N, C-alpha and C positions, 0 to 999 in steps of 0.2 A: 398447763396449756393443752387443750385438746387438739389432736391432729385433724387438720382439714384437708390434707393432701390426698390425692387418689392413691389407690393401691400401689405399693412399691415392690419391685422384685426383690427376692431374698438376697440376691447377689449385691444389691446396692444398700441394703439395710445394715446399719452398724450396730444398733441396739434399740430395745423397745421396752417401755414400761406401760402401765395403764394410762399414764398422762402424757407420755412423750415418745415420739418415734424419731430416731436419728438416722439420717440417710447420707451417703456419700454424694456430694454435689459434683457436677461436671464443670470445673472452672478452667478458663484459659490460664496459661502460665503468666504469672505476674504477682503483684502485691495487693491488689484491690485498691480501695480508697484510702489515701493517707488522711488520717484524722488530725487536723491541726488546731481544733478548738473543742472544748468539752461539750458544746451543744450542737455539734455538727449534724446536719440533717441526714447524712449518710450513715450514721452510727447504727450498728446492728441492733435490732429490736431487743430491749431489755438490758443492753449494756449501758452503764452509766459512768460518767467521768466527773470528778470534781477536783478543781485545783486545791492543792494543800499549801498553806502559808508557810513560808520558810523565813526564819528570823536569823539573819546573819549578823555577826559582829567580828571584832578583831581576834576572837578566840576560836571561831568556827561558825557553826550554825545549829539552830534548834528547829526541829520539825515535829509537830504534833501529828501523830498518825491516826489515832482513833480514840474517841470517847465513847464508851459503851452506852448504848441507848440513843446515840446520835449519829448523824452522818450516813454514809452509804451502807454501813453494816449495822445500822440501828436495830433492825429486826432479827438479827442473828440470835438464836437462843443461847442464853448464858451457860446452860448446862452442857452444850455440845460444841460451842465455839472454840476453835483452836487458833492460836497465833504462832506463826512460824517465821523463820528467816532463811534466806538462801543467798549464797555468794556465787557469782558466775564469773568465770575467767574469760578474758577477751576472746571473742570468736566462738564461744560455746553456744550451741543451739539446743534448746530443750523444747521439743515439740513432737507431736501435738498431743494434748491431753483433753479429755472431756469428762463431764460428770452427768449422771442421771438425776441426782437429787441435790448435790452440794452446790452452793454458790461461793465463788471466790471473790475476795476483795484485795487487789494488789496495790502496794505502794512502793515503787522503786525509789530508794532514798539516796543512793550514791551511784555515780557512773551514768551511762546512757544505755538504755535498753530499747531494742526494737521489738515491739509486742505485735503478734499476729493473731487475729481472731477470725474464725470462720463459723457461720451459722449452719449447723447440721440439722436443725429442727424442721422436719417435714411439716408443712402447714404454717410456718412462720412467714410473716410478710417480708422478711429479709433472708429467707432460705437461700443458701449458697453465697451470700454476700461475704466479702472479706474486708476487714479493716486492718490498717497498719498504724500503730501509734509509736512515736518516739518520745520516751519519757524517762525521767531520772532527775538528777540534781539540777539540771538546767531547765527542766520542765516538770516540777513535782506535781504529778497527778495521781489520784487514787482511782482505780478502775474496778468496777463491779462487773463480774462475769457470771451470767446466769447458767443454770444447767442447760446442756445441749449446745453450748457455744464452745467449739474447740479453741484451745488457746496454746500459744507457745511463745518463745522469745529467743532473741539472739543478743548476746552481750557485745556491745560495740566497744566497750572497755571493761575494766573491773567493775562489776555492779553488785549492789546489795539490795535485796528486795525483801520487804516485810509483807507478809500476806496473812490475811484472816480468812478462815473458812467457816461456813455455817455449821459444819459438823466435823468431828474428829475423823482422822484418816480411816477410810473404809475401802479396802482393796476392791470389793465388789461394785463400788460406785465409780471407780476411776477406770476410764478406758484410754487406750493409746492408739495413735495413728502415726505412722512414720513421717518424719519431717519433710520427706521428699515424695509423699504420696501423690501419684499422678492425677487423681481426681480432684484434689484440692489445688494442685498446681502452684503452690506458693514458691516464689523465686527468692530464696534467702540471699542471693547475690545481687539482686537489683535494688537500686535506691529509688527514692521518689522521683517523679519526672522533673526535669529542669525546666523552669518557666522563664 
């Protein structure tokens, strides 16, 4: 994605490659748009969501996470794709991370996870937008997170997340922003608006 944004002061620039410029947005405190359906119009550009079918019975449930060559991670290169798992204890916040090259594909498979996304890509149609998703066993979604979209999560109970990345872990590709960064202004204590 080529940057279409005007020049950015160095103080606001987070990272830059030949294809991508990441900039700290100025957001009001809040959680942004709560995404309640996979095809929501307010979804950050390039983020994709697909429901995952859950097959419950009297023994538990079965959840097919990924078939290589199909689904959201279909174009991930087999030579560098990594599949990982994370367990998050209740109340844990892991945020914010971003990548310059890597694409993530998350599937929370147990518990309930509050996922926060922020578009850092200068020139993106959704630059500065924030999305909040509530996903897990009660709403089994798979979430594709492109490079330049900062992401984080809060475990609302004990959660298990399977995630697939388009490349093996590379420290130079991963950046971090504090979970309470004032420019992002994400309020981890706020819930969705009551209607």
